[in-house]
N, C-alpha and C positions, 0 to 999 in steps of 0.2 A: 580550635582552642592556645593557647596560647603556653609555651615550652616555660616557662617557670622559672627558668635558672637562665634562658635569651630570651624570651620576648619575641622569636619564631612562631608563626603561625603552624600549627599541623591539627588537620585532619584527620577524626574518624568515623567510622566507618557506624549505621551504630546497629545494627545486624550482626555483623562479624566480630564489631568490635575491633576489629585491625586501623592502621592508622600511617598517616604516609601524608609527610613533605609534601608530597608534588601534588596540587592544585588541580591535574590532565589527572591522576588518578582516579578523581572523584567526583561524584551527580552535581559537581556545582562548573563541571567543564561542559558541560551536556546545553548545548541549547532547551531553554523553554519552554515548550511550545504555545503556541500564544492562543487568545478564544480567539481571536479573530482571524486562524493564516489556514486559508478553504483547504490544505493539505491537511488537515487531523482534523479531526472527529471524534472525542471520548477518549479512548485507546489506542483509536486507527491510526495510521497514516499512510495518504495516502505518498506511493515513489511511483518516477519512470524510467521503465525498463527501457536504456540507450540502446541495446544494441534489434529489437521490437518493434519502439515507442507506446507501448502497451503500455499501464499502470499498472499493480499487486501495492497489496497492501498491506502492512507490517503493525501485530501488534504488541502494542509497548511497551504491552505488564509481560503478555506473553511469548511473545519474541516470535510468534505465529505469523505464516504469510500468506495468500491468498492472491491467487488472479481473479478471485472470484466478488466482484463488488452488493452484490447479495446479504452477503455469509458479514458482512462488515457494514459497520454504522452508520455508509455515504451511503451503503445500501435503503435507509430509513429518513423519511425529507426530513430539515429538525429546521423544526421557525423558533425565533426569536419569542418569548415571552409576551415580547412587547407588542408584536406583528400581530392586525386584525387575522378576523382567523377568517376572514371578506380579502387577502390581500393578494393578488397572484404569485407565483408560486416563480423563483428565480431560473429563465433560462436555460433547461439541460444543454451542457458541452455537444457540437457536436461534434462525430467522429469524423478524424480523417478520410479523407476517402480516398483506399490504395488498390491501387490496378491487383484486374483478378487474377488471382492468382492458376501453378498451373499444377496438372497433376505430378506428385512429389516432391512441388519444398513446401519449404516450414521454415514458417514463420513463431520465430517465441517456440511455444512448444505439442504446440501445430500442426498436422502433417494433412496437407492436401492432398484425395486421394480417386479417383475417378473408377463408379459401381462397373464392375464388369460387363451389365448385358445394356445400360444408359447410360452409360460417358458422364454420367449427372456427376457433379464437385460434392461431395464430402469431407468434412477432414476430422482429424485422429488427433486429441491428445496425446502423446507420447507417452508425458505422463500418467495418466492417471487410467488413461484407454478409454476415457469416453469418446463417445463422441455424432457429431451435430450435421445435417442438412444447413445448416446456417451460417456466413459467415461471421454475421455478426458478432454468436455466442462464442465466436471464436478472441 
């Protein structure tokens, strides 16, 4: 909208009815996700955690976050309606190979532990306390 006296542009939040002169306080300042952006699917955006090097996912509507791709639209194969059913699915990205962790080592939310009887490594999620024997699940 424009101020009738000055002609200066201002912005109105249609939900809260608050006004501002600053575009940076509005959704206009936020980037619009491209339909071709490989890091956006539906309401989900894939981000890279710099510390662990792993992807996590943010729901742009609810602001919920998860490490589990299966809880997001990235866990579902999406096909363009123009793509034929016989077309091959795009290749899946290969995980980067990291050295096998040692017992006690922490990567992201996961801690490597050794089974006291067998010495075999298992992994404990330090946030939700879930465990797994498979490093690829971490």
